[in-house]
TIKOLTOR-583245 format. One record per residue (C-alpha): chain; x, y, z; residue in three letters; residue number from 1. Coordinates in Angstrom, 1 decimal. Example, Ala and Ser with C-alpha at 12.3 -4.5 7.8 and 13.67 -1.06 7.14 Angstrom:
2
A; 12.3; -4.5; 7.8; ALA; 1
A; 13.7; -1.1; 7.1; SER; 2
This chain:
442
A; -23.0; -4.9; -17.7; MET; 1
A; -22.8; -5.2; -21.4; ALA; 2
A; -21.7; -2.3; -23.6; LEU; 3
A; -24.0; 0.0; -25.5; GLY; 4
A; -26.2; 2.2; -23.4; GLY; 5
A; -25.5; 0.6; -19.9; SER; 6
A; -24.0; 2.7; -17.1; ARG; 7
A; -21.1; 1.8; -14.8; VAL; 8
A; -20.2; 3.7; -11.7; PHE; 9
A; -16.4; 4.0; -11.5; VAL; 10
A; -16.2; 3.0; -7.8; SER; 11
A; -17.4; -0.5; -8.9; HIS; 12
A; -14.5; -0.7; -11.4; LEU; 13
A; -11.8; -0.2; -8.7; SER; 14
A; -9.7; -3.4; -8.3; GLY; 15
A; -11.8; -5.6; -10.6; ILE; 16
A; -9.9; -8.1; -12.8; ALA; 17
A; -9.1; -7.5; -16.5; VAL; 18
A; -9.2; -10.5; -18.8; PHE; 19
A; -8.3; -11.2; -22.3; ASP; 20
A; -10.7; -12.9; -24.7; PRO; 21
A; -9.5; -16.5; -23.8; VAL; 22
A; -10.1; -15.9; -20.1; GLY; 23
A; -6.5; -15.2; -18.9; ASP; 24
A; -6.2; -12.4; -16.4; GLN; 25
A; -3.9; -9.6; -17.4; VAL; 26
A; -4.3; -7.2; -14.4; GLY; 27
A; -6.7; -5.2; -12.3; ARG; 28
A; -8.3; -1.8; -12.8; VAL; 29
A; -6.8; 0.9; -10.6; ARG; 30
A; -8.3; 4.1; -12.1; ASP; 31
A; -10.3; 5.6; -15.0; VAL; 32
A; -8.7; 8.2; -17.3; VAL; 33
A; -11.0; 11.0; -18.6; ALA; 34
A; -10.6; 14.3; -20.5; MET; 35
A; -12.7; 17.2; -19.3; LEU; 36
A; -14.2; 19.3; -22.0; ARG; 37
A; -15.4; 22.9; -22.3; VAL; 38
A; -18.8; 24.1; -21.4; GLY; 39
A; -21.4; 21.5; -20.5; GLU; 40
A; -20.0; 18.8; -22.8; LEU; 41
A; -19.7; 15.5; -20.8; PRO; 42
A; -16.1; 14.4; -20.3; PRO; 43
A; -14.8; 11.7; -22.6; ARG; 44
A; -13.5; 8.5; -21.0; VAL; 45
A; -10.2; 7.7; -22.6; LEU; 46
A; -9.4; 4.4; -20.9; GLY; 47
A; -8.4; 2.6; -17.8; LEU; 48
A; -5.3; 2.4; -15.7; VAL; 49
A; -4.6; -1.3; -15.4; VAL; 50
A; -2.0; -2.7; -12.9; GLU; 51
A; -0.5; -5.7; -14.6; MET; 52
A; 0.5; -8.9; -12.8; ILE; 53
A; 4.1; -7.5; -12.8; SER; 54
A; 2.7; -4.4; -10.9; ARG; 55
A; 3.5; -2.2; -13.9; ARG; 56
A; 0.7; 0.3; -14.6; ARG; 57
A; -0.4; 0.6; -18.2; VAL; 58
A; -3.1; 2.4; -20.2; PHE; 59
A; -6.0; 0.4; -21.6; LEU; 60
A; -8.0; 2.5; -24.1; PRO; 61
A; -11.8; 2.1; -23.9; MET; 62
A; -11.7; 1.1; -27.6; THR; 63
A; -10.1; -2.1; -26.4; ARG; 64
A; -12.8; -2.9; -23.8; VAL; 65
A; -15.4; -5.3; -25.1; THR; 66
A; -17.4; -5.9; -21.9; GLY; 67
A; -17.8; -4.8; -18.3; VAL; 68
A; -19.9; -7.5; -16.7; GLU; 69
A; -20.0; -9.7; -13.6; SER; 70
A; -17.3; -7.7; -11.8; GLY; 71
A; -14.7; -8.0; -14.6; GLN; 72
A; -13.5; -6.2; -17.7; VAL; 73
A; -13.0; -8.1; -20.9; ILE; 74
A; -10.6; -6.7; -23.5; THR; 75
A; -9.8; -7.4; -27.1; THR; 76
A; -6.5; -8.9; -25.8; GLY; 77
A; -4.3; -6.1; -27.1; VAL; 78
A; -2.6; -4.2; -24.3; VAL; 79
A; 0.1; -1.6; -24.8; ASN; 80
A; 2.8; -2.5; -22.2; LEU; 81
A; 4.3; 1.0; -22.0; ARG; 82
A; 4.2; 2.4; -18.5; ARG; 83
A; 1.2; 4.7; -18.0; PHE; 84
A; 2.1; 8.4; -17.6; GLU; 85
A; -0.7; 10.9; -17.0; GLN; 86
A; -0.8; 13.8; -19.5; ARG; 87
A; -1.6; 17.4; -18.5; PRO; 88
A; -5.0; 17.2; -20.3; THR; 89
A; -6.0; 14.0; -18.5; GLU; 90
A; -7.9; 13.5; -15.2; THR; 91
A; -7.8; 10.4; -13.0; LEU; 92
A; -11.4; 9.9; -12.0; VAL; 93
A; -10.9; 7.9; -8.8; LEU; 94
A; -7.8; 9.9; -7.8; GLY; 95
A; -8.9; 13.4; -8.6; GLU; 96
A; -12.7; 13.7; -8.9; LEU; 97
A; -14.0; 11.7; -6.0; LEU; 98
A; -14.4; 13.8; -2.8; ASP; 99
A; -14.3; 17.1; -4.8; ARG; 100
A; -16.6; 19.9; -3.8; GLN; 101
A; -18.6; 21.2; -6.8; VAL; 102
A; -21.6; 23.5; -7.2; THR; 103
A; -25.1; 22.7; -8.3; MET; 104
A; -25.8; 24.8; -11.4; ALA; 105
A; -28.5; 27.4; -10.9; GLY; 106
A; -28.7; 27.1; -7.1; THR; 107
A; -25.2; 27.6; -6.0; GLY; 108
A; -25.5; 24.7; -3.6; GLU; 109
A; -22.2; 23.0; -2.6; LYS; 110
A; -22.2; 19.2; -2.9; VAL; 111
A; -19.5; 16.6; -2.6; THR; 112
A; -18.8; 14.0; -5.3; VAL; 113
A; -19.2; 10.4; -4.1; LEU; 114
A; -19.1; 8.7; -7.5; ASP; 115
A; -19.5; 9.3; -11.2; VAL; 116
A; -21.2; 7.1; -13.8; GLY; 117
A; -19.8; 6.4; -17.3; ILE; 118
A; -21.7; 5.1; -20.3; THR; 119
A; -21.3; 4.2; -23.9; GLN; 120
A; -24.2; 5.8; -25.8; PRO; 121
A; -25.7; 3.5; -28.5; PRO; 122
A; -24.1; 3.8; -31.9; SER; 123
A; -21.0; 5.5; -30.5; ARG; 124
A; -17.5; 4.3; -29.8; ARG; 125
A; -16.8; 6.9; -27.1; ASP; 126
A; -17.5; 6.4; -23.4; TRP; 127
A; -18.7; 9.5; -21.6; LEU; 128
A; -19.1; 10.6; -18.0; ILE; 129
A; -22.9; 11.4; -17.8; ASP; 130
A; -23.9; 11.1; -14.2; LYS; 131
A; -22.6; 12.4; -10.9; VAL; 132
A; -23.5; 10.9; -7.5; PHE; 133
A; -23.3; 13.6; -4.9; VAL; 134
A; -24.0; 14.4; -1.2; ARG; 135
A; -25.5; 17.6; -0.3; ARG; 136
A; -23.6; 19.7; 2.3; GLY; 137
A; -26.5; 21.6; 3.7; GLY; 138
A; -25.5; 25.0; 2.3; GLY; 139
A; -26.9; 27.2; -0.5; GLY; 140
A; -30.3; 28.8; -0.8; PRO; 141
A; -32.3; 25.5; -0.7; LEU; 142
A; -31.0; 24.6; 2.8; ARG; 143
A; -31.4; 20.9; 2.1; ARG; 144
A; -30.9; 18.3; 4.9; ARG; 145
A; -27.2; 17.7; 5.3; ARG; 146
A; -26.1; 14.2; 4.1; GLY; 147
A; -28.8; 13.8; 1.5; GLU; 148
A; -27.5; 12.0; -1.6; THR; 149
A; -28.7; 12.1; -5.2; LEU; 150
A; -27.6; 11.4; -8.8; THR; 151
A; -27.6; 14.3; -11.2; VAL; 152
A; -26.6; 14.9; -14.8; GLU; 153
A; -23.0; 16.0; -15.4; TRP; 154
A; -24.3; 19.3; -16.8; SER; 155
A; -26.1; 19.9; -13.5; ALA; 156
A; -22.9; 20.6; -11.6; VAL; 157
A; -19.9; 23.0; -12.1; THR; 158
A; -16.4; 23.2; -10.6; GLY; 159
A; -14.7; 20.1; -11.8; PHE; 160
A; -12.0; 22.0; -13.6; SER; 161
A; -10.8; 23.9; -10.5; LEU; 162
A; -7.8; 22.8; -8.5; GLU; 163
A; -9.3; 22.3; -5.0; GLU; 164
A; -7.4; 22.7; -1.8; GLU; 165
A; -8.3; 20.3; 1.1; GLY; 166
A; -10.3; 18.0; -1.2; GLN; 167
A; -10.6; 15.2; 1.2; GLY; 168
A; -10.3; 11.4; 0.5; ALA; 169
A; -13.0; 9.5; 2.3; ALA; 170
A; -14.7; 8.2; -0.9; ASN; 171
A; -11.5; 7.5; -2.7; LEU; 172
A; -10.4; 5.4; 0.4; LEU; 173
A; -13.7; 3.6; 0.4; ALA; 174
A; -12.9; 2.2; -3.0; THR; 175
A; -9.6; 0.8; -1.8; PHE; 176
A; -10.6; -0.2; 1.8; GLU; 177
A; -10.0; -3.9; 1.0; GLN; 178
A; -6.5; -3.4; -0.4; LEU; 179
A; -3.5; -4.8; 1.5; ARG; 180
A; -1.1; -2.1; 2.8; PRO; 181
A; 1.4; -2.9; 0.0; ALA; 182
A; -1.3; -2.4; -2.7; ASP; 183
A; -2.6; 0.8; -1.1; LEU; 184
A; 1.0; 2.0; -1.0; ALA; 185
A; 1.2; 1.4; -4.7; ASN; 186
A; -1.9; 3.4; -5.2; VAL; 187
A; -0.5; 6.3; -3.2; LEU; 188
A; 2.8; 6.2; -5.1; HIS; 189
A; 1.0; 6.8; -8.4; HIS; 190
A; -1.2; 9.7; -7.1; LEU; 191
A; -0.1; 13.4; -7.3; SER; 192
A; 1.7; 14.8; -4.3; ALA; 193
A; -1.4; 16.8; -3.4; LYS; 194
A; -3.7; 13.8; -3.5; ARG; 195
A; -1.1; 11.6; -1.7; ARG; 196
A; -1.1; 14.1; 1.2; ALA; 197
A; -4.9; 14.2; 1.3; GLU; 198
A; -5.2; 10.4; 1.4; VAL; 199
A; -2.5; 10.2; 4.1; ALA; 200
A; -4.4; 12.7; 6.1; ALA; 201
A; -7.6; 10.7; 5.9; ALA; 202
A; -6.1; 7.4; 6.9; LEU; 203
A; -6.0; 6.4; 10.6; ASP; 204
A; -2.7; 6.2; 12.3; ASP; 205
A; -2.3; 2.4; 12.2; ASP; 206
A; -3.4; 2.1; 8.5; ARG; 207
A; -1.0; 5.0; 7.5; LEU; 208
A; 1.8; 3.4; 9.5; ALA; 209
A; 1.3; 0.1; 7.6; ASP; 210
A; 1.2; 1.9; 4.3; VAL; 211
A; 4.3; 4.0; 5.0; LEU; 212
A; 6.3; 0.8; 5.7; GLU; 213
A; 5.6; -0.3; 2.1; GLU; 214
A; 6.4; 3.0; 0.4; LEU; 215
A; 9.7; 4.1; -1.2; PRO; 216
A; 11.8; 6.3; 1.1; ASP; 217
A; 11.1; 9.5; -0.8; ASP; 218
A; 7.3; 9.1; -0.5; ASP; 219
A; 7.6; 8.3; 3.2; GLN; 220
A; 9.6; 11.4; 3.9; VAL; 221
A; 7.3; 13.6; 1.7; GLU; 222
A; 4.2; 12.3; 3.6; ILE; 223
A; 5.7; 12.6; 7.0; LEU; 224
A; 6.8; 16.2; 6.4; ARG; 225
A; 3.3; 17.2; 5.5; LYS; 226
A; 1.8; 15.8; 8.7; LEU; 227
A; 1.7; 18.0; 11.9; LYS; 228
A; 4.4; 17.0; 14.3; ASP; 229
A; 2.1; 15.5; 16.8; GLU; 230
A; 0.4; 13.3; 14.2; ARG; 231
A; 3.7; 12.3; 12.7; ALA; 232
A; 4.9; 11.2; 16.1; ALA; 233
A; 1.7; 9.1; 16.6; ASP; 234
A; 2.2; 7.4; 13.2; VAL; 235
A; 5.9; 6.7; 14.0; LEU; 236
A; 4.8; 5.1; 17.3; GLU; 237
A; 2.4; 2.8; 15.3; ALA; 238
A; 5.2; 1.7; 12.9; MET; 239
A; 7.5; -1.2; 13.6; ASP; 240
A; 10.5; 0.2; 15.4; PRO; 241
A; 12.9; -0.8; 12.7; ASP; 242
A; 10.8; 0.8; 10.0; ASP; 243
A; 10.4; 4.0; 12.1; ALA; 244
A; 14.2; 4.1; 12.6; ALA; 245
A; 14.8; 3.7; 8.8; ASP; 246
A; 12.3; 6.6; 8.1; LEU; 247
A; 13.7; 8.9; 10.8; LEU; 248
A; 17.3; 8.3; 9.5; SER; 249
A; 16.2; 9.9; 6.2; GLU; 250
A; 15.4; 13.2; 8.0; LEU; 251
A; 17.8; 16.0; 9.1; PRO; 252
A; 19.1; 15.5; 12.6; GLU; 253
A; 17.1; 18.3; 14.1; LYS; 254
A; 13.8; 17.0; 12.6; ASP; 255
A; 14.6; 13.5; 13.7; MET; 256
A; 15.3; 14.5; 17.3; GLU; 257
A; 12.2; 16.7; 17.5; ARG; 258
A; 9.9; 13.8; 16.5; LEU; 259
A; 11.6; 11.4; 18.8; LEU; 260
A; 11.0; 13.8; 21.7; ARG; 261
A; 7.3; 13.9; 20.8; LEU; 262
A; 7.0; 10.1; 20.8; MET; 263
A; 6.1; 8.2; 24.0; GLU; 264
A; 9.4; 7.1; 25.7; PRO; 265
A; 8.5; 3.4; 25.5; GLN; 266
A; 8.1; 3.8; 21.7; ASP; 267
A; 11.0; 6.2; 21.2; ALA; 268
A; 13.6; 4.3; 23.2; ASP; 269
A; 13.9; 1.2; 20.9; PRO; 270
A; 14.0; 3.4; 17.9; VAL; 271
A; 16.8; 5.4; 19.4; ARG; 272
A; 18.7; 2.1; 20.1; ARG; 273
A; 18.2; 1.0; 16.5; LEU; 274
A; 19.6; 4.4; 15.2; LEU; 275
A; 22.9; 3.7; 16.9; THR; 276
A; 23.7; 0.8; 14.7; TYR; 277
A; 25.0; 0.8; 11.1; GLU; 278
A; 22.3; 0.4; 8.5; GLU; 279
A; 23.7; -2.8; 6.9; HIS; 280
A; 24.3; -4.7; 10.1; THR; 281
A; 22.1; -7.1; 12.2; ALA; 282
A; 21.5; -4.4; 14.7; GLY; 283
A; 20.5; -1.9; 12.0; GLY; 284
A; 18.0; -4.3; 10.4; MET; 285
A; 16.5; -6.1; 13.4; MET; 286
A; 13.1; -5.6; 14.9; THR; 287
A; 13.0; -5.0; 18.7; THR; 288
A; 9.7; -6.8; 19.1; GLU; 289
A; 10.3; -10.6; 18.7; PRO; 290
A; 8.1; -13.1; 20.6; LEU; 291
A; 9.9; -13.5; 24.0; VAL; 292
A; 8.8; -16.0; 26.6; LEU; 293
A; 10.3; -17.1; 30.0; ARG; 294
A; 11.5; -20.7; 30.4; PRO; 295
A; 8.6; -21.5; 32.7; ASP; 296
A; 6.0; -20.6; 30.0; ALA; 297
A; 4.2; -23.5; 28.5; THR; 298
A; 4.0; -24.7; 24.9; VAL; 299
A; 0.3; -23.6; 25.0; ALA; 300
A; 1.4; -20.1; 26.0; ASP; 301
A; 3.9; -20.0; 23.1; ALA; 302
A; 1.3; -21.2; 20.5; LEU; 303
A; -1.2; -18.6; 21.7; ALA; 304
A; 1.4; -15.9; 21.1; ARG; 305
A; 2.2; -17.3; 17.6; ILE; 306
A; -1.5; -17.3; 16.7; ARG; 307
A; -2.0; -13.6; 17.2; VAL; 308
A; -3.1; -12.2; 13.8; LYS; 309
A; -0.9; -9.1; 13.8; ASP; 310
A; 2.3; -11.0; 14.3; VAL; 311
A; 4.2; -11.1; 11.0; PRO; 312
A; 4.8; -14.6; 9.6; ALA; 313
A; 8.7; -14.5; 9.9; PRO; 314
A; 8.4; -13.5; 13.6; LEU; 315
A; 5.7; -16.1; 14.3; ALA; 316
A; 8.0; -18.9; 13.1; ALA; 317
A; 9.8; -19.1; 16.4; GLN; 318
A; 9.8; -17.8; 20.0; VAL; 319
A; 12.9; -16.7; 21.9; TYR; 320
A; 13.3; -18.0; 25.5; VAL; 321
A; 14.9; -15.5; 27.9; CYS; 322
A; 15.2; -14.7; 31.6; ARG; 323
A; 13.3; -11.6; 32.7; PRO; 324
A; 12.9; -8.8; 31.8; PRO; 325
A; 10.8; -9.8; 28.8; ASP; 326
A; 11.2; -6.6; 26.9; GLU; 327
A; 14.3; -6.1; 24.8; THR; 328
A; 17.0; -5.9; 25.8; PRO; 329
A; 16.0; -8.9; 27.8; THR; 330
A; 17.6; -10.9; 30.6; GLY; 331
A; 19.9; -13.7; 29.6; LYS; 332
A; 19.0; -15.3; 26.2; TYR; 333
A; 18.6; -19.1; 26.6; LEU; 334
A; 17.7; -20.1; 23.1; GLY; 335
A; 14.8; -20.4; 20.6; MET; 336
A; 12.0; -22.8; 19.9; ALA; 337
A; 10.6; -23.2; 16.4; HIS; 338
A; 6.8; -23.4; 16.0; PHE; 339
A; 7.1; -26.9; 14.3; GLN; 340
A; 8.8; -28.3; 17.5; ARG; 341
A; 6.1; -26.6; 19.6; LEU; 342
A; 3.4; -28.3; 17.6; LEU; 343
A; 4.8; -31.7; 18.4; ARG; 344
A; 4.9; -31.2; 22.1; GLU; 345
A; 2.1; -31.5; 24.7; PRO; 346
A; 0.5; -28.2; 25.6; PRO; 347
A; 1.6; -28.3; 29.2; GLY; 348
A; 5.3; -28.8; 28.4; THR; 349
A; 7.6; -25.9; 29.5; LEU; 350
A; 9.3; -24.1; 26.6; VAL; 351
A; 12.5; -24.2; 28.6; GLY; 352
A; 12.5; -28.0; 28.1; ALA; 353
A; 12.3; -27.8; 24.2; VAL; 354
A; 14.5; -24.8; 23.6; VAL; 355
A; 17.2; -25.1; 20.8; ASP; 356
A; 20.5; -24.0; 22.3; THR; 357
A; 22.7; -25.2; 19.4; ASP; 358
A; 21.9; -22.2; 17.1; LEU; 359
A; 24.4; -19.5; 18.1; ARG; 360
A; 23.0; -15.9; 18.3; PRO; 361
A; 24.5; -13.0; 16.3; LEU; 362
A; 26.1; -9.9; 17.7; PRO; 363
A; 24.5; -6.6; 16.5; PRO; 364
A; 27.5; -5.6; 14.4; ASP; 365
A; 27.2; -8.7; 12.1; THR; 366
A; 27.5; -7.5; 8.5; PRO; 367
A; 24.8; -8.2; 5.9; LEU; 368
A; 27.0; -10.8; 4.0; SER; 369
A; 27.5; -12.9; 7.2; THR; 370
A; 23.8; -12.6; 8.1; LEU; 371
A; 22.6; -13.9; 4.7; THR; 372
A; 25.0; -16.8; 4.9; SER; 373
A; 23.7; -17.6; 8.5; TYR; 374
A; 20.1; -17.6; 7.4; LEU; 375
A; 20.8; -19.8; 4.4; ALA; 376
A; 23.1; -22.2; 6.3; ALA; 377
A; 20.6; -22.9; 9.1; TYR; 378
A; 17.5; -22.7; 6.8; ASP; 379
A; 15.7; -20.3; 9.1; ILE; 380
A; 13.6; -17.1; 8.5; VAL; 381
A; 14.7; -15.1; 11.5; ALA; 382
A; 17.9; -14.9; 13.6; ALA; 383
A; 18.4; -13.7; 17.2; PRO; 384
A; 20.6; -10.7; 17.9; VAL; 385
A; 22.3; -10.7; 21.3; VAL; 386
A; 24.6; -8.2; 23.0; ASP; 387
A; 27.9; -8.8; 24.8; GLU; 388
A; 26.0; -9.4; 28.1; ASN; 389
A; 23.9; -12.2; 26.6; GLY; 390
A; 20.7; -10.1; 26.4; SER; 391
A; 18.4; -10.5; 23.4; LEU; 392
A; 18.3; -7.2; 21.5; LEU; 393
A; 15.9; -8.3; 18.7; GLY; 394
A; 15.6; -10.5; 15.7; ALA; 395
A; 16.4; -10.1; 12.0; VAL; 396
A; 13.9; -11.5; 9.7; THR; 397
A; 14.4; -12.7; 6.1; VAL; 398
A; 12.2; -9.9; 4.7; ASP; 399
A; 14.4; -7.3; 6.4; ASP; 400
A; 17.4; -8.9; 4.7; VAL; 401
A; 15.7; -8.9; 1.3; LEU; 402
A; 14.9; -5.2; 1.7; ASP; 403
A; 18.6; -4.5; 2.0; HIS; 404
A; 19.8; -7.0; -0.7; LEU; 405
A; 17.4; -5.9; -3.5; LEU; 406
A; 18.0; -2.6; -5.3; PRO; 407
A; 15.8; 0.3; -4.3; GLU; 408
A; 13.9; 0.1; -7.6; ASP; 409
A; 13.5; -3.7; -7.6; TRP; 410
A; 9.7; -3.5; -8.2; ARG; 411
A; 10.2; -1.4; -11.3; GLU; 412
A; 13.1; -3.6; -12.5; ALA; 413
A; 10.9; -6.7; -12.1; ALA; 414
A; 8.2; -5.0; -14.2; ALA; 415
A; 10.8; -4.1; -16.9; ARG; 416
A; 12.1; -7.7; -17.0; ARG; 417
A; 8.5; -8.9; -17.4; ALA; 418
A; 8.1; -6.9; -20.6; VAL; 419
A; 11.7; -6.8; -21.7; GLY; 420
A; 11.5; -9.4; -24.5; ALA; 421
A; 11.1; -8.1; -28.1; PRO; 422
A; 7.5; -9.3; -28.0; GLY; 423
A; 5.2; -11.4; -25.9; PRO; 424
A; 4.1; -14.9; -27.0; PRO; 425
A; 1.3; -14.9; -29.6; ALA; 426
A; -1.1; -16.6; -27.2; GLU; 427
A; -0.7; -14.0; -24.6; SER; 428
A; -2.8; -11.5; -26.5; GLY; 429
A; -0.5; -8.6; -25.5; LEU; 430
A; 0.9; -6.1; -27.8; GLU; 431
A; 4.1; -4.2; -26.8; SER; 432
A; 5.0; -2.1; -29.8; HIS; 433
A; 2.1; 0.2; -30.4; GLU; 434
A; 2.4; 3.7; -29.2; SER; 435
A; -0.3; 5.0; -26.9; ARG; 436
A; -1.3; 7.5; -29.6; GLU; 437
A; -1.8; 4.7; -32.1; ASN; 438
A; -3.9; 2.7; -29.7; VAL; 439
A; -6.5; 5.4; -28.9; ASP; 440
A; -6.2; 7.7; -31.8; GLY; 441
A; -5.2; 10.7; -29.8; ARG; 442
């Protein structure tokens, strides 16, 4: 859509790419910043929250937007690289307006906000919110059919300025449904604590578990504490045991034990075992769910296990061959078979015949420094962890090791390094010295 009189609904802006005038992508839209005004005056759209390639979120004033068309935003090329911080007078449209219950002026009918439309009137520099797409709730004097949707003028509804309890998050989530867990976690991290709790409540257990695994520790604990105990236990069961153990270790002992008792025993037992190991050891970092096969399984069986979509790539790089039982701790550990070796063998070959027995397994008390050297020396992405009886306890993957090697704020540090130079190259079209006030005239 071109500028000047055209309308854009904000849900269509979520996640679309932002380009400079020469066609280089500078980031993606994550929200729209507006300022509510008194009376029936339509809110002024101040700008966009743009997540840069470095994952830093910055403010892009609407005065720097030259086009919104074909699923992309075109800018003048000048972007203030200071980190976006929401001001008290500002409202995040996606994060705070969608799913809000408001009232139809004149009738008192309650409706739910599904989307809002923004426009730049002809002959004006300002963008305004002028339309609201709502769903009727079936109440009020008109007794409309529940679920009916309609688009109304901004002035036709009231109640946006009120802080709403239990706002819901279905429509906000719909705008982010295609995001990977790490990206949705980044969205949650930048929401208010209230909205973060509402979004977490709206996610199903598996999706919330995936997102929690990508969040900083403080956010994980905050969200878990706001869930009812039964729901919290269900989410912990859906998490990888090592991530669940890391999260539970951040809680007071009594809270941790209460949640463990609510979990199913088959899910709680491996978490309890992980909690007995020191954090920066192989036992403390391992996953208890590697791919385990018996020696009489075939190469075809092994490749079928590797091909399962939900198996993380580091764990799918090899299978571990053990005597029964197959669940960790297993029977006697015999060795491992890398997927490249499996691909070179006939499907009917037994994995016991192609197992690599030269790679020594690690004891669970192996310190982080030894573990990193081990992975580097053997050029592998996962290492078997075996107890004194020769049973496989789990496997440590390279991503687990990186999580412990990098500082807690490594994402923020990476973003700072990306913009730490005195100024970007001239051809980048980025401007790092303007204050936000100078950019948008506020």
